C-alpha positions in Angstrom: 25.2 24.7 31.8 22.0 27.4 31.0 18.7 27.0 30.3 19.2 27.9 26.6 22.1 25.6 26.2 20.2 22.4 27.5 17.4 23.7 25.1 19.5 23.7 22.1 20.8 20.4 23.3 17.1 19.0 23.4 16.6 20.0 20.0 19.7 19.1 18.3 20.4 23.3 17.7 24.3 24.1 17.5 25.9 27.2 18.6 24.1 30.2 17.3 21.3 28.5 15.9 18.7 28.2 19.0 17.1 31.6 18.2 16.7 31.0 14.2 15.0 27.4 15.1 12.6 29.1 17.8 11.8 31.6 15.1 11.2 29.0 12.4 9.1 27.6 15.1 6.5 30.5 15.7 6.2 31.1 12.1 4.5 27.5 11.9 2.7 27.9 15.0 1.2 30.8 14.0 0.6 29.7 10.3 -1.2 26.1 11.6 -3.0 27.9 14.3 -4.6 30.1 11.9 -5.5 27.2 9.5 -6.6 24.8 12.3 -8.9 27.2 13.6 -10.9 27.2 10.1 -10.2 23.7 8.7 -13.3 22.0 11.1 -15.2 24.9 9.0 -13.9 23.8 5.8 -14.5 19.7 6.4 -18.2 20.9 7.6 -19.0 23.1 4.5 -17.8 20.2 2.0 -20.3 17.8 3.7 -22.9 20.4 3.8 -22.5 20.8 0.2 -23.1 16.6 -0.3 -20.4 13.9 0.1 -21.3 13.1 -3.4 -19.7 16.1 -4.4 -16.8 16.1 -3.4 -14.8 15.1 -6.4 -16.2 18.1 -8.0 -14.4 19.9 -5.3 -11.1 18.3 -5.5 -11.4 19.3 -9.4 -12.4 22.9 -8.6 -9.2 23.2 -6.4 -7.3 21.6 -8.7 -8.1 24.2 -11.3 -8.0 26.8 -8.9 -4.3 26.0 -8.6 -3.6 26.0 -12.3 -4.4 29.8 -12.3 -2.9 31.0 -9.3 0.9 29.1 -9.1 1.7 31.1 -12.6 0.7 33.9 -11.3 2.5 33.9 -7.9 5.3 32.4 -10.2 5.4 35.5 -11.8 5.6 37.9 -8.9 8.2 35.7 -7.7 10.1 36.5 -10.9 9.2 40.4 -10.2 10.3 40.7 -6.3 13.3 40.0 -4.6 13.4 36.5 -2.7 13.5 38.2 1.0 10.1 40.4 0.1 8.0 37.1 -1.8 6.5 35.9 1.2 5.4 39.6 2.1 3.4 39.7 -1.0 2.2 36.0 -0.8 1.2 36.9 2.8 -0.1 40.2 2.5 -2.6 38.7 -0.3 -4.2 35.8 1.4 -4.5 37.9 4.6 -6.7 40.2 2.6 -8.7 37.1 0.9 -9.4 35.8 4.7 -10.7 39.7 5.6 -12.6 39.4 2.6 -14.3 35.7 3.7 -15.4 37.3 6.9 -17.3 39.7 5.6 -19.2 37.0 3.4 -19.2 35.2 6.6 -21.1 37.9 8.5 -23.3 38.9 5.8 -24.7 35.4 4.8 -23.9 31.7 4.7 -24.9 29.3 1.5 -24.1 26.2 0.0 -22.3 28.0 -2.9 -20.3 30.3 -0.5 -19.3 27.1 1.7 -18.3 25.7 -2.0 -16.1 28.5 -2.7 -14.5 28.9 0.7 -13.6 24.8 0.7 -11.9 25.3 -2.7 -10.3 28.8 -1.5 -8.8 27.4 1.8 -7.8 24.0 -0.2 -5.5 26.4 -2.5 -4.4 28.6 0.8 -3.3 26.0 3.2 -1.1 24.3 0.4 0.5 27.5 -0.7 1.2 29.1 2.1 2.8 26.0 3.8 4.9 25.3 0.5 6.1 29.1 0.7 6.9 28.6 4.1 9.0 25.9 3.6 10.7 27.3 0.4 11.8 30.2 3.3 13.1 27.5 5.7 15.2 25.8 3.0 16.4 28.8 1.9 17.6 30.2 5.6 19.3 26.8 6.5 22.0 25.0 4.6 21.6 20.7 4.5 23.0 19.9 7.7 21.2 22.4 9.7 18.0 21.1 8.0 18.5 17.7 8.9 19.0 18.5 12.9 16.2 21.5 13.0 13.6 20.8 10.4 11.5 18.6 12.3 11.8 20.7 15.5 10.7 23.3 13.2 7.8 21.0 12.1 6.6 20.9 15.7 5.8 24.5 15.4 3.1 23.3 12.9 2.0 20.4 15.5 1.7 23.0 18.7 -0.6 25.2 16.1 -2.6 22.6 15.0 -3.1 22.2 18.7 -4.1 25.4 19.8 -6.1 26.1 16.5 -8.9 23.8 17.1 -9.0 24.4 20.9 -9.1 28.2 19.7 -12.0 27.4 17.4 -13.8 25.6 19.8 -13.6 28.4 22.6 -14.0 31.2 20.3 -16.6 30.1 17.5 -19.8 30.7 19.9 -18.5 34.4 20.8 -16.6 35.4 17.5 -18.3 33.4 14.8 -16.7 32.4 11.7 -16.2 35.5 10.5 -14.4 36.5 13.8 -12.1 33.4 13.4 -11.4 34.3 9.9 -10.1 37.5 10.7 -8.1 35.7 13.9 -6.5 33.7 11.1 -5.5 37.0 9.1 -4.0 38.5 11.6 -1.8 35.0 12.6 -0.8 35.3 9.2 0.4 38.6 9.4 2.4 38.0 12.4 4.5 35.3 10.6 6.0 38.0 8.6 7.9 38.8 11.5 9.3 35.9 11.7 10.1 36.1 8.6 12.1 39.1 8.9 14.2 37.8 11.2 14.8 34.6 9.6 16.3 36.2 6.4 18.4 38.4 8.8 20.0 35.6 10.4 20.5 33.6 7.1 23.2 36.1 6.0 25.0 35.4 9.4 24.6 32.1 10.8 22.7 30.1 8.0 22.9 29.1 4.5 24.4 32.6 3.3 27.4 33.2 6.1 30.6 33.3 5.4 32.2 29.8 4.6 28.5 28.3 3.9 28.5 27.1 1.0 27.4 28.8 -2.5 24.0 30.1 -2.4 22.4 33.0 -4.5 21.6 36.4 -2.6 17.7 36.7 -1.4 18.4 40.4 -2.6 17.5 39.4 -6.2 14.3 37.8 -7.9 14.0 34.1 -8.8 14.3 35.0 -12.7 12.4 32.8 -15.0 8.7 32.8 -17.0 5.4 31.9 -14.8 6.1 28.2 -16.1 10.0 27.8 -15.4 8.7 25.8 -12.3 6.7 23.1 -14.2 10.1 23.0 -17.0 12.7 22.2 -13.8 10.6 19.7 -12.9 10.3 17.8 -16.2 13.9 18.3 -16.9 14.8 17.1 -13.5 14.9 12.5 -12.5 14.9 13.9 -9.3 12.5 16.2 -9.0 10.3 14.0 -11.5 10.7 11.3 -8.6 9.1 13.9 -5.7 6.3 14.7 -7.7 5.3 11.1 -8.3 6.4 10.6 -4.3 3.6 13.6 -4.0 1.1 12.2 -6.2 1.6 8.5 -4.4 1.2 10.5 -0.7 -2.3 12.6 -1.9 -3.8 9.4 -3.3 -3.6 7.5 -0.1 -4.2 10.8 1.7 -7.6 11.7 -0.4 -8.8 7.5 -0.5 -8.8 7.8 3.5 -10.3 11.2 3.4 -13.3 10.4 1.6 -13.5 7.0 3.6 -13.4 9.5 6.5 -16.1 11.9 5.1 -18.5 9.1 4.5 -18.3 7.6 7.8 -18.6 10.8 9.4 -21.6 12.0 7.4 -23.5 8.7 8.6 -22.3 8.3 12.1 -22.9 12.0 13.3 -25.7 13.4 11.2 -25.3 17.0 13.1 -23.4 19.6 11.9 -22.0 20.6 15.3 -21.3 16.9 15.9 -19.4 16.7 12.6 -17.3 19.8 13.6 -16.5 18.1 17.2 -15.1 14.9 15.9 -12.9 16.9 13.0 -11.5 19.4 15.8 -11.4 15.9 18.1 -9.5 13.9 15.3 -7.0 17.2 14.7 -6.1 17.4 18.5 -5.3 13.8 18.6 -3.1 14.4 15.3 -1.0 17.3 16.6 -0.3 16.1 20.2 0.8 12.6 18.8 2.9 14.9 15.8 4.4 17.2 18.4 5.5 14.5 20.6 7.1 12.5 18.1 8.6 15.5 16.1 10.3 16.6 19.3 11.8 13.3 20.6 12.4 11.2 17.6 12.3 12.7 14.4 14.9 14.6 14.5 17.7 11.9 15.8 16.4 9.6 13.3 17.2 11.9 10.2 20.3 12.7 11.8 21.7 9.6 12.3 19.8 7.8 9.3 19.0 10.4 7.2 15.8 11.2 5.5 15.5 7.8 4.4 13.8 6.3 7.4 11.1 9.2 7.2 10.1 8.7 3.9 9.8 5.3 3.8 8.7 4.2 7.2 5.2 5.8 7.3 4.0 4.7 4.1 4.3 1.5 4.9 2.3 1.4 8.2 -0.3 3.0 5.9 -0.3 -0.1 3.9 -0.8 -2.1 7.0 -3.7 0.5 7.6 -5.4 0.1 4.4 -5.2 -4.0 4.6 -6.7 -3.6 8.5 -9.4 -1.3 6.8 -10.1 -3.9 3.8 -10.9 -6.2 6.8 -12.5 -4.7 9.4 -14.6 -1.1 7.8 -15.6 0.6 10.5 -15.2 4.3 12.0 -13.1 3.3 14.4 -10.3 1.5 12.7 -10.4 4.9 9.8 -10.1 7.0 12.6 -6.8 5.0 13.9 -5.9 4.8 10.4 -6.1 8.3 9.8 -4.1 9.5 12.9 -1.3 7.3 11.7 -1.2 8.8 8.2 -1.4 12.3 9.5 1.0 12.0 12.3 3.2 10.1 10.0 2.9 12.3 7.3 3.4 15.8 9.6 6.0 14.4 11.9 8.1 12.3 9.5 7.2 12.6 5.7 7.0 16.6 5.6 10.4 17.1 6.9 12.0 14.5 5.1 10.6 15.9 1.9 11.5 19.6 2.7 15.1 18.1 3.3 15.4 17.1 0.0 15.7 20.4 -1.0 17.8 21.8 0.9 20.8 21.3 -1.5 19.2 22.4 -4.6 19.6 26.3 -5.9 16.9 28.8 -5.8 14.7 28.2 -8.6 14.2 24.6 -7.3 13.4 25.7 -3.8 10.7 28.1 -5.1 9.3 27.2 -8.3 10.0 24.0 -9.0 9.1 23.0 -5.0 6.1 25.4 -5.3 4.6 23.5 -8.3 5.0 20.3 -6.8 3.6 21.2 -3.4 0.2 22.8 -5.1 -0.5 21.5 -8.6 1.3 18.3 -8.5 -0.7 17.8 -5.2 -3.9 19.3 -6.0 -3.7 17.0 -9.5 -2.9 13.6 -7.1 -6.0 15.1 -5.3 -8.3 15.4 -7.8 -7.3 12.4 -10.2 -7.9 10.3 -7.2 -11.0 11.5 -5.6 -12.7 10.1 -9.4 -10.9 7.3 -8.7 -11.9 6.6 -5.7 -15.8 7.6 -6.9 -15.4 5.0 -9.7 -14.3 2.2 -7.2 -17.2 3.4 -5.1 -19.4 3.1 -8.3 -18.4 -0.6 -8.7 -20.3 -1.6 -5.8 -17.2 -3.3 -4.1 -17.9 -0.9 -0.5 -14.5 -0.4 0.9 -12.8 -3.7 0.3 -11.9 -2.3 -3.2 -10.7 0.9 -2.2 -8.5 0.0 0.6 -6.9 -2.7 -1.6 -6.4 -0.2 -4.0 -5.1 2.6 -1.2 -2.6 -0.5 0.1 -0.8 -0.7 -3.6 -0.6 2.8 -3.7 1.2 3.1 -0.4 3.0 0.2 -0.7 4.8 2.5 -3.9 4.7 5.3 -2.3 7.2 3.5 0.6 9.4 2.0 -2.3 9.8 5.8 -3.8 10.4 7.1 -0.8 13.2 4.8 0.1 14.7 5.5 -3.4 14.5 9.3 -2.9 16.1 9.3 0.4 18.7 7.3 -0.3 19.5 9.5 -3.5 19.4 13.0 -1.9 21.9 15.6 -3.5 24.8 16.5 -2.0 25.6 20.2 -3.9 23.3 22.7 -5.2 21.4 22.0 -8.5 22.8 18.6 -8.5 19.5 17.3 -10.5 17.9 20.7 -11.4 18.9 22.6 -13.9 17.2 25.9 -14.8 14.6 27.0 -16.7 
């Protein structure tokens, strides 16, 4: 058996799929390496603006999403699907160049807040569009086998990003890191062009595959057709509720992390080191799970086990935090939640879209991944601030988080067992 055949066997790739799987892996590697170079800067800037003001930043991010999503939906209805990623990533690369110039010129609290909000929009949007591409390129059975490996590219990028950031922040500064992230974003477009060509010969558009729309045409509809698709489909509404519960559990833990890091590590340099170490641990563990566990679980049991298992563990983690509200316990639970999301929940969630039509993959999915997710962020941020205002400490917030995680797991179990088996089964077009 040749080395390429051994590698294909290791990642559950069938003949002719290895190159596309590696290309998808490389796309997510570049995307996440660039983002995770910038993430520690974002976290430190969030603390610089005041931990007590984080809920305002979350609300501003949600409002920014409300403006951004219809604009990109309008673009999506005007340009062919095969060119949509070029427009989106080109726009964000230019934004990164602008922020690099801003960082070189000055550094201020308000500039940090703008960057915090912008990158919170950026990271969800570019990842959502990348997964829309994957759901478009691969059919349902290919997605089950290959998505966990492709997601491992994100973990490898998440490992390389913090390491590159720590090594290069001194010689390049924040502006230089931002330019490097823009360059990596541009590289992902090369991978996209290969994947779209492969789709027509061996992927979802190959002869004999289940019917699918041609990527040479735009995804027609108005700027608000994504929300209309979600409101008309019980299946997509359930996916949206799943995302809101995911965001709620994540936000509760994020606020506790910010509070405990600010209290335990008052210096900004120490905060960046702590965030970088946490990111490194998360990506290393996620990579191991993606390469050796998630794909085989999905192939044998479908997405249900991926979508329900992690919330159950997070629920137990919240209960542990209620009993022992320390930074060490919080760090363990935070790592557990993020590893579970990257290695299991995210690939499982993307499998839910593989059988759907292009409108659902691009417009409804983008609405759920961005507006719905950030709405969950904003609402849970204010709920967390309210719970903190009651003076009950971590206990009440941890118990509320445990309840949300339990509901999250139940809904994941339901969705995993109800996955559609044909395009647009539950998603009528706008």
